[in-house]
MARSE-130423 format. One record per residue: z, y, x of N, C-alpha, C in turn; residue in one letter; residue number from 1. Coordinates in pm, whole numbers, always signed. Each point is the difference from the previous one (the first is absolute). Example, Ala and Ser with C-alpha at 12.3 -4.5 7.8 and 13.67 -1.06 7.14 Angstrom:
n_up->+780, n_north->-569, n_east->+1319, ca_up->+0, ca_north->+119, ca_east->-89, c_up->+0, c_north->+120, c_east->+90, res->a, n->1;
n_up->-72, n_north->+105, n_east->-35, ca_up->+6, ca_north->+119, ca_east->+82, c_up->+73, c_north->+109, c_east->-77, res->s, n->2;
% end
This chain:
n_up->+3486, n_north->+3940, n_east->+2360, ca_up->-70, ca_north->+106, ca_east->+68, c_up->-54, c_north->-52, c_east->+136, res->a, n->1;
n_up->+76, n_north->-82, n_east->+69, ca_up->-45, ca_north->-52, ca_east->+129, c_up->-123, c_north->-86, c_east->-13, res->k, n->2;
n_up->-6, n_north->-82, n_east->-106, ca_up->-116, ca_north->-87, ca_east->-17, c_up->-125, c_north->+82, c_east->-30, res->i, n->3;
n_up->+19, n_north->+106, n_east->-81, ca_up->-114, ca_north->+88, ca_east->-28, c_up->-52, c_north->+70, c_east->+127, res->s, n->4;
n_up->+92, n_north->+43, n_east->+85, ca_up->-36, ca_north->+65, ca_east->+125, c_up->-72, c_north->-100, c_east->+89, res->q, n->5;
n_up->+49, n_north->-124, n_east->+10, ca_up->-64, ca_north->-100, ca_east->+84, c_up->-142, c_north->-29, c_east->-51, res->l, n->6;
n_up->-13, n_north->-17, n_east->-128, ca_up->-134, ca_north->-23, ca_east->-59, c_up->-96, c_north->+113, c_east->+29, res->a, n->7;
n_up->+50, n_north->+124, n_east->-14, ca_up->-86, ca_north->+116, ca_east->+29, c_up->-44, c_north->+1, c_east->+145, res->a, n->8;
n_up->+98, n_north->-31, n_east->+89, ca_up->-32, ca_north->+3, ca_east->+144, c_up->-101, c_north->-107, c_east->+40, res->s, n->9;
n_up->-13, n_north->-108, n_east->-82, ca_up->-92, ca_north->-106, ca_east->+26, c_up->-123, c_north->+12, c_east->-87, res->m, n->10;
n_up->-15, n_north->+107, n_east->-72, ca_up->-112, ca_north->+22, ca_east->-93, c_up->-13, c_north->-109, c_east->-103, res->s, n->11;
n_up->+111, n_north->-44, n_east->-47, ca_up->+5, ca_north->-109, ca_east->-104, c_up->+27, c_north->+67, c_east->-135, res->v, n->12;
n_up->-85, n_north->-33, n_east->-96, ca_up->+22, ca_north->+52, ca_east->-137, c_up->+104, c_north->-81, c_east->-68, res->n, n->13;
n_up->+117, n_north->+58, n_east->-24, ca_up->+114, ca_north->-67, ca_east->-55, c_up->+46, c_north->+70, c_east->-127, res->l, n->14;
n_up->+19, n_north->-75, n_east->-106, ca_up->+43, ca_north->+54, ca_east->-128, c_up->+132, c_north->-66, c_east->-34, res->n, n->15;
n_up->+109, n_north->+72, n_east->+17, ca_up->+136, ca_north->-50, ca_east->-35, c_up->+24, c_north->+40, c_east->-143, res->l, n->16;
n_up->+4, n_north->-97, n_east->-90, ca_up->+7, ca_north->+28, ca_east->-143, c_up->+144, c_north->+7, c_east->-48, res->t, n->17;
n_up->+94, n_north->-58, n_east->+70, ca_up->+133, ca_north->-18, ca_east->-56, c_up->-1, c_north->-106, c_east->-109, res->g, n->18;
n_up->+106, n_north->-2, n_east->-77, ca_up->+11, ca_north->-104, ca_east->-106, c_up->-99, c_north->+33, c_east->-110, res->k, n->19;
n_up->-75, n_north->-106, n_east->-41, ca_up->-99, ca_north->+14, ca_east->-108, c_up->+39, c_north->-77, c_east->-122, res->l, n->20;
n_up->-43, n_north->+48, n_east->-115, ca_up->+16, ca_north->-81, ca_east->-124, c_up->-105, c_north->-110, c_east->+4, res->t, n->21;
n_up->+17, n_north->-102, n_east->-80, ca_up->-99, ca_north->-108, ca_east->-6, c_up->-138, c_north->+55, c_east->-28, res->k, n->22;
n_up->-12, n_north->+93, n_east->-93, ca_up->-127, ca_north->+59, ca_east->-35, c_up->-62, c_north->+74, c_east->+115, res->e, n->23;
n_up->+81, n_north->+73, n_east->+71, ca_up->-49, ca_north->+82, ca_east->+115, c_up->-49, c_north->-98, c_east->+109, res->e, n->24;
n_up->+80, n_north->-105, n_east->+24, ca_up->-37, ca_north->-96, ca_east->+105, c_up->-130, c_north->-71, c_east->-33, res->w, n->25;
n_up->-14, n_north->-42, n_east->-128, ca_up->-124, ca_north->-65, ca_east->-46, c_up->-118, c_north->+93, c_east->+21, res->t, n->26;
n_up->+10, n_north->+123, n_east->-42, ca_up->-112, ca_north->+96, ca_east->+12, c_up->-32, c_north->+22, c_east->+147, res->a, n->27;
n_up->+100, n_north->+19, n_east->+85, ca_up->-21, ca_north->+21, ca_east->+140, c_up->-66, c_north->-119, c_east->+68, res->l, n->28;
n_up->+39, n_north->-119, n_east->-39, ca_up->-48, ca_north->-123, ca_east->+65, c_up->-153, c_north->-17, c_east->-20, res->s, n->29;
n_up->-54, n_north->+64, n_east->-101, ca_up->-146, ca_north->-9, ca_east->-19, c_up->-78, c_north->+65, c_east->+113, res->l, n->30;
n_up->+66, n_north->+85, n_east->+77, ca_up->-66, ca_north->+69, ca_east->+111, c_up->+0, c_north->-82, c_east->+126, res->e, n->31;
n_up->+63, n_north->-117, n_east->+3, ca_up->+16, ca_north->-76, ca_east->+122, c_up->-64, c_north->-137, c_east->-9, res->y, n->32;
n_up->-35, n_north->-56, n_east->+115, ca_up->-71, ca_north->-126, ca_east->+6, c_up->+92, c_north->-118, c_east->+38, res->d, n->33;
n_up->+108, n_north->+27, n_east->+69, ca_up->+90, ca_north->-102, ca_east->+52, c_up->+144, c_north->+45, c_east->-21, res->v, n->34;
n_up->+85, n_north->-97, n_east->-35, ca_up->+144, ca_north->+24, ca_east->-9, c_up->+64, c_north->-59, c_east->+126, res->f, n->35;
n_up->+68, n_north->+86, n_east->+76, ca_up->+64, ca_north->-40, ca_east->+121, c_up->+152, c_north->+1, c_east->-19, res->i, n->36;
n_up->+64, n_north->-112, n_east->+23, ca_up->+145, ca_north->-14, ca_east->-15, c_up->+60, c_north->-29, c_east->+136, res->n, n->37;
n_up->+71, n_north->+95, n_east->+57, ca_up->+53, ca_north->-18, ca_east->+135, c_up->+149, c_north->-21, c_east->+6, res->t, n->38;
n_up->+56, n_north->-48, n_east->-115, ca_up->+142, ca_north->-20, ca_east->-7, c_up->+50, c_north->-96, c_east->+105, res->t, n->39;
n_up->+127, n_north->+21, n_east->+34, ca_up->+64, ca_north->-91, ca_east->+98, c_up->+85, c_north->-104, c_east->-73, res->r, n->40;
n_up->+32, n_north->+26, n_east->-130, ca_up->+74, ca_north->-99, ca_east->-76, c_up->-20, c_north->+30, c_east->-147, res->f, n->41;
n_up->-41, n_north->-100, n_east->-78, ca_up->-17, ca_north->+17, ca_east->-144, c_up->-13, c_north->-138, c_east->-59, res->d, n->42;
n_up->+82, n_north->-30, n_east->-101, ca_up->-10, ca_north->-131, ca_east->-59, c_up->-106, c_north->-10, c_east->-109, res->n, n->43;
n_up->-14, n_north->+104, n_east->-83, ca_up->-98, ca_north->-2, ca_east->-109, c_up->-55, c_north->+138, c_east->-16, res->m, n->44;
n_up->-93, n_north->+40, n_east->+86, ca_up->-49, ca_north->+141, ca_east->-2, c_up->-81, c_north->+35, c_east->-125, res->p, n->45;
n_up->+60, n_north->+75, n_east->-87, ca_up->-66, ca_north->+39, ca_east->-125, c_up->-129, c_north->+78, c_east->+28, res->i, n->46;
n_up->+1, n_north->+86, n_east->+104, ca_up->-118, ca_north->+78, ca_east->+31, c_up->-116, c_north->-92, c_east->+38, res->s, n->47;
n_up->+27, n_north->-108, n_east->+68, ca_up->-109, ca_north->-97, ca_east->+31, c_up->-51, c_north->-68, c_east->-126, res->v, n->48;
n_up->+92, n_north->-36, n_east->-88, ca_up->-43, ca_north->-65, ca_east->-125, c_up->-85, c_north->+96, c_east->-84, res->i, n->49;
n_up->+41, n_north->+127, n_east->+0, ca_up->-79, ca_north->+99, ca_east->-73, c_up->-139, c_north->+17, c_east->+57, res->e, n->50;
n_up->-8, n_north->+4, n_east->+135, ca_up->-131, ca_north->+10, ca_east->+65, c_up->-88, c_north->-119, c_east->-33, res->a, n->51;
n_up->+61, n_north->-121, n_east->+4, ca_up->-75, ca_north->-119, ca_east->-35, c_up->-52, c_north->+9, c_east->-144, res->l, n->52;
n_up->+83, n_north->+47, n_east->-89, ca_up->-37, ca_north->+12, ca_east->-143, c_up->-121, c_north->+94, c_east->-17, res->a, n->53;
n_up->-11, n_north->+97, n_east->+90, ca_up->-113, ca_north->+95, ca_east->-5, c_up->-123, c_north->-54, c_east->+72, res->l, n->54;
n_up->+11, n_north->-120, n_east->+55, ca_up->-112, ca_north->-62, ca_east->+71, c_up->-20, c_north->+55, c_east->+141, res->g, n->55;
n_up->+105, n_north->+66, n_east->+55, ca_up->-13, ca_north->+52, ca_east->+136, c_up->+27, c_north->-112, c_east->+99, res->m, n->56;
n_up->-81, n_north->-11, n_east->+104, ca_up->+33, ca_north->-93, ca_east->+109, c_up->+125, c_north->+49, c_east->+76, res->p, n->57;
n_up->+84, n_north->-91, n_east->+39, ca_up->+127, ca_north->+35, ca_east->+60, c_up->+3, c_north->-51, c_east->+146, res->v, n->58;
n_up->+47, n_north->+85, n_east->+89, ca_up->+38, ca_north->-38, ca_east->+135, c_up->+151, c_north->+27, c_east->+7, res->v, n->59;
n_up->+72, n_north->-106, n_east->+42, ca_up->+148, ca_north->+14, ca_east->-2, c_up->+61, c_north->-74, c_east->+121, res->s, n->60;
n_up->+117, n_north->+49, n_east->+35, ca_up->+80, ca_north->-77, ca_east->+95, c_up->+50, c_north->-124, c_east->-71, res->t, n->61;
n_up->+30, n_north->-102, n_east->+80, ca_up->+40, ca_north->-128, ca_east->-56, c_up->+152, c_north->-19, c_east->+6, res->d, n->62;
n_up->+71, n_north->+99, n_east->-48, ca_up->+148, ca_north->-2, ca_east->+6, c_up->+62, c_north->-38, c_east->-134, res->v, n->63;
n_up->+131, n_north->-33, n_east->+3, ca_up->+76, ca_north->-22, ca_east->-122, c_up->-67, c_north->-106, c_east->-90, res->g, n->64;
n_up->-14, n_north->+31, n_east->-127, ca_up->-59, ca_north->-89, ca_east->-95, c_up->-152, c_north->+10, c_east->-15, res->g, n->65;
n_up->-60, n_north->+89, n_east->+82, ca_up->-145, ca_north->+22, ca_east->-20, c_up->-80, c_north->-125, c_east->+31, res->i, n->66;
n_up->+28, n_north->-82, n_east->+98, ca_up->-77, ca_north->-120, ca_east->+22, c_up->+13, c_north->-105, c_east->-114, res->p, n->67;
n_up->+105, n_north->+16, n_east->-80, ca_up->+15, ca_north->-91, ca_east->-114, c_up->-77, c_north->+52, c_east->-121, res->f, n->68;
n_up->-33, n_north->+131, n_east->+2, ca_up->-77, ca_north->+60, ca_east->-105, c_up->-146, c_north->-3, c_east->+28, res->l, n->69;
n_up->-38, n_north->+34, n_east->+124, ca_up->-141, ca_north->+16, ca_east->+37, c_up->-41, c_north->-111, c_east->+97, res->l, n->70;
n_up->-126, n_north->-34, n_east->-8, ca_up->-57, ca_north->-101, ca_east->+89, c_up->-104, c_north->+67, c_east->+92, res->t, n->71;
n_up->+20, n_north->-11, n_east->+127, ca_up->-91, ca_north->+64, ca_east->+97, c_up->-141, c_north->-50, c_east->-21, res->n, n->72;
n_up->-93, n_north->+93, n_east->-2, ca_up->-144, ca_north->-25, ca_east->-13, c_up->-42, c_north->-43, c_east->-143, res->e, n->73;
n_up->+97, n_north->-10, n_east->-91, ca_up->-32, ca_north->-36, ca_east->-136, c_up->+36, c_north->+115, c_east->-99, res->n, n->74;
n_up->+122, n_north->+44, n_east->+4, ca_up->+40, ca_north->+111, ca_east->-91, c_up->+29, c_north->+128, c_east->+81, res->t, n->75;
n_up->+2, n_north->-8, n_east->+126, ca_up->+30, ca_north->+117, ca_east->+91, c_up->-33, c_north->-37, c_east->+142, res->a, n->76;
n_up->+4, n_north->+100, n_east->+82, ca_up->-2, ca_north->-22, ca_east->+146, c_up->+143, c_north->+29, c_east->+52, res->l, n->77;
n_up->+63, n_north->-99, n_east->+60, ca_up->+137, ca_north->+14, ca_east->+44, c_up->+4, c_north->+10, c_east->+152, res->l, n->78;
n_up->+83, n_north->+92, n_east->+50, ca_up->+10, ca_north->+17, ca_east->+142, c_up->+151, c_north->-5, c_east->+41, res->v, n->79;
n_up->+24, n_north->-36, n_east->+122, ca_up->+139, ca_north->-9, ca_east->+51, c_up->+62, c_north->+144, c_east->+3, res->k, n->80;
n_up->+124, n_north->+7, n_east->-36, ca_up->+71, ca_north->+129, ca_east->+6, c_up->+3, c_north->+54, c_east->+141, res->d, n->81;
n_up->-32, n_north->+126, n_east->+12, ca_up->+0, ca_north->+63, ca_east->+130, c_up->-129, c_north->-15, c_east->+81, res->g, n->82;
n_up->-95, n_north->-75, n_east->-52, ca_up->-133, ca_north->-23, ca_east->+67, c_up->-97, c_north->+106, c_east->-47, res->d, n->83;
n_up->+10, n_north->+121, n_east->+54, ca_up->-87, ca_north->+109, ca_east->-41, c_up->-144, c_north->-32, c_east->+15, res->d, n->84;
n_up->-38, n_north->-64, n_east->+106, ca_up->-143, ca_north->-33, ca_east->+25, c_up->-51, c_north->-97, c_east->-106, res->q, n->85;
n_up->+79, n_north->-96, n_east->-40, ca_up->-43, ca_north->-92, ca_east->-106, c_up->-18, c_north->+75, c_east->-135, res->a, n->86;
n_up->+86, n_north->+99, n_east->-25, ca_up->-13, ca_north->+77, ca_east->-123, c_up->-129, c_north->+75, c_east->+2, res->m, n->87;
n_up->-31, n_north->+67, n_east->+115, ca_up->-118, ca_north->+77, ca_east->+12, c_up->-126, c_north->-89, c_east->-14, res->i, n->88;
n_up->+6, n_north->-117, n_east->+67, ca_up->-113, ca_north->-93, ca_east->-9, c_up->-24, c_north->-48, c_east->-141, res->t, n->89;
n_up->+107, n_north->-31, n_east->-73, ca_up->-10, ca_north->-45, ca_east->-138, c_up->-64, c_north->+102, c_east->-89, res->a, n->90;
n_up->+44, n_north->+130, n_east->+15, ca_up->-58, ca_north->+105, ca_east->-82, c_up->-145, c_north->+22, c_east->+33, res->v, n->91;
n_up->-35, n_north->+0, n_east->+127, ca_up->-139, ca_north->+15, ca_east->+39, c_up->-88, c_north->-110, c_east->-52, res->k, n->92;
n_up->+61, n_north->-122, n_east->+6, ca_up->-78, ca_north->-116, ca_east->-51, c_up->-29, c_north->+15, c_east->-151, res->r, n->93;
n_up->+97, n_north->+45, n_east->-74, ca_up->-21, ca_north->+23, ca_east->-144, c_up->-108, c_north->+106, c_east->-21, res->l, n->94;
n_up->+8, n_north->+108, n_east->+70, ca_up->-94, ca_north->+110, ca_east->-17, c_up->-142, c_north->-38, c_east->+35, res->l, n->95;
n_up->-15, n_north->-105, n_east->+84, ca_up->-132, ca_north->-43, ca_east->+42, c_up->-51, c_north->-129, c_east->-64, res->s, n->96;
n_up->+82, n_north->-56, n_east->-92, ca_up->-36, ca_north->-131, ca_east->-62, c_up->+16, c_north->+12, c_east->-149, res->t, n->97;
n_up->-104, n_north->+48, n_east->-71, ca_up->+13, ca_north->+20, ca_east->-148, c_up->+29, c_north->-129, c_east->-74, res->p, n->98;
n_up->-53, n_north->-112, n_east->+45, ca_up->+28, ca_north->-129, ca_east->-71, c_up->+149, c_north->-37, c_east->+12, res->e, n->99;
n_up->+64, n_north->+35, n_east->+106, ca_up->+147, ca_north->-25, ca_east->+16, c_up->+78, c_north->+90, c_east->-95, res->l, n->100;
n_up->-46, n_north->+123, n_east->-11, ca_up->+69, ca_north->+94, ca_east->-96, c_up->-8, c_north->-56, c_east->-138, res->v, n->101;
n_up->-119, n_north->-47, n_east->-41, ca_up->-19, ca_north->-59, ca_east->-132, c_up->+88, c_north->-120, c_east->-19, res->i, n->102;
n_up->-1, n_north->-94, n_east->+98, ca_up->+80, ca_north->-120, ca_east->-12, c_up->+147, c_north->+29, c_east->-12, res->k, n->103;
n_up->+54, n_north->+85, n_east->+87, ca_up->+142, ca_north->+32, ca_east->-6, c_up->+35, c_north->+74, c_east->-128, res->l, n->104;
n_up->-85, n_north->+88, n_east->-44, ca_up->+21, ca_north->+74, ca_east->-124, c_up->+9, c_north->-92, c_east->-120, res->g, n->105;
n_up->-96, n_north->-90, n_east->-11, ca_up->+0, ca_north->-94, ca_east->-113, c_up->+116, c_north->-93, c_east->+7, res->e, n->106;
n_up->+23, n_north->-60, n_east->+117, ca_up->+113, ca_north->-96, ca_east->+13, c_up->+131, c_north->+65, c_east->-18, res->n, n->107;
n_up->+16, n_north->+123, n_east->+43, ca_up->+123, ca_north->+75, ca_east->-18, c_up->+26, c_north->+30, c_east->-149, res->g, n->108;
n_up->-104, n_north->+40, n_east->-69, ca_up->+11, ca_north->+31, ca_east->-144, c_up->+36, c_north->-129, c_east->-76, res->r, n->109;
n_up->-61, n_north->-115, n_east->+38, ca_up->+33, ca_north->-127, ca_east->-65, c_up->+144, c_north->-39, c_east->+30, res->n, n->110;
n_up->+51, n_north->+26, n_east->+120, ca_up->+139, ca_north->-30, ca_east->+33, c_up->+93, c_north->+82, c_east->-89, res->l, n->111;
n_up->-27, n_north->+126, n_east->-17, ca_up->+86, ca_north->+88, ca_east->-80, c_up->+0, c_north->-45, c_east->-144, res->v, n->112;
n_up->-113, n_north->-51, n_east->-50, ca_up->-3, ca_north->-49, ca_east->-139, c_up->+101, c_north->-112, c_east->-22, res->n, n->113;
n_up->+32, n_north->-70, n_east->+107, ca_up->+102, ca_north->-107, ca_east->-12, c_up->+142, c_north->+57, c_east->-31, res->e, n->114;
n_up->+19, n_north->+127, n_east->+26, ca_up->+123, ca_north->+66, ca_east->-31, c_up->+9, c_north->+54, c_east->-144, res->f, n->115;
n_up->-111, n_north->-12, n_east->-71, ca_up->-2, ca_north->+51, ca_east->-136, c_up->+101, c_north->-74, c_east->-82, res->d, n->116;
n_up->+66, n_north->+72, n_east->-95, ca_up->+105, ca_north->-61, ca_east->-79, c_up->-41, c_north->-129, c_east->-67, res->f, n->117;
n_up->-120, n_north->-6, n_east->-57, ca_up->-45, ca_north->-122, ca_east->-68, c_up->-3, c_north->-122, c_east->+94, res->e, n->118;
n_up->-46, n_north->+20, n_east->+119, ca_up->-3, ca_north->-111, ca_east->+98, c_up->+142, c_north->-41, c_east->+41, res->h, n->119;
n_up->+84, n_north->+98, n_east->+24, ca_up->+138, ca_north->-21, ca_east->+43, c_up->+73, c_north->-71, c_east->-115, res->v, n->120;
n_up->-19, n_north->+47, n_east->-119, ca_up->+67, ca_north->-61, ca_east->-119, c_up->-38, c_north->-146, c_east->-16, res->k, n->121;
n_up->-129, n_north->-34, n_east->+23, ca_up->-39, ca_north->-140, ca_east->-12, c_up->+66, c_north->-86, c_east->+106, res->e, n->122;
n_up->+14, n_north->+55, n_east->+121, ca_up->+67, ca_north->-75, ca_east->+106, c_up->+147, c_north->-26, c_east->-39, res->r, n->123;
n_up->+65, n_north->+99, n_east->-56, ca_up->+140, ca_north->-15, ca_east->-38, c_up->+12, c_north->-108, c_east->-114, res->w, n->124;
n_up->-89, n_north->+6, n_east->-95, ca_up->+0, ca_north->-101, ca_east->-106, c_up->-13, c_north->-140, c_east->+63, res->f, n->125;
n_up->-87, n_north->-12, n_east->+95, ca_up->-19, ca_north->-132, ca_east->+65, c_up->+129, c_north->-45, c_east->+72, res->h, n->126;
n_up->+62, n_north->+96, n_east->+71, ca_up->+122, ca_north->-30, ca_east->+76, c_up->+112, c_north->-38, c_east->-94, res->i, n->127;
n_up->+9, n_north->+70, n_east->-116, ca_up->+110, ca_north->-23, ca_east->-92, c_up->-23, c_north->-113, c_east->-96, res->l, n->128;
n_up->-105, n_north->-74, n_east->+19, ca_up->-18, ca_north->-119, ca_east->-83, c_up->-125, c_north->-4, c_east->-86, res->g, n->129;
n_up->-96, n_north->+82, n_east->+30, ca_up->-128, ca_north->-6, ca_east->-67, c_up->-1, c_north->+74, c_east->-134, res->g, n->130;
n_up->-92, n_north->-38, n_east->-82, ca_up->-27, ca_north->+77, ca_east->-125, c_up->+115, c_north->-9, c_east->-100, res->s, n->131;
n_up->+94, n_north->-91, n_east->+14, ca_up->+113, ca_north->-8, ca_east->-92, c_up->+89, c_north->+125, c_east->+3, res->n, n->132;
n_up->-11, n_north->+74, n_east->+107, ca_up->+82, ca_north->+120, ca_east->+15, c_up->-70, c_north->+129, c_east->-28, res->n, n->133;
n_up->-107, n_north->-4, n_east->-73, ca_up->-79, ca_north->+122, ca_east->-28, c_up->+78, c_north->+94, c_east->-92, res->r, n->134;
n_up->+99, n_north->-47, n_east->-67, ca_up->+80, ca_north->+88, ca_east->-85, c_up->+84, c_north->+93, c_east->+82, res->d, n->135;
n_up->+0, n_north->-11, n_east->+134, ca_up->+76, ca_north->+87, ca_east->+86, c_up->-71, c_north->+135, c_east->+18, res->l, n->136;
n_up->-113, n_north->+17, n_east->-55, ca_up->-75, ca_north->+122, ca_east->+15, c_up->+80, c_north->+113, c_east->-53, res->q, n->137;
% end
């Protein structure tokens, strides 16, 4: 309730959805241009991976495992945790640079494709000794 009151007092349009199903999140995401991740700690943020899979450009804090997942200026724009001005600047930059939106969207989608089961399975086959272990399927 406090966040809604604060948003109203600042004339900010805020939509608090609560928990969404995957289908609801996917449908809602079509209404947005940028995915903003302001987490203070996250090792493998599924919401970021889902946004990348949808081709959304991502602006995220560089905490936890995020810098190991995302590359600044290649698959996302990363900012230091707590640096509000850097977050604002990164979002504004995306909104004013269509070619960066396209680049991050494409690179992010390509990154997520690496998590596809077929890609992961091939890596495991290689780690476990190559094609001789294909009967492990």
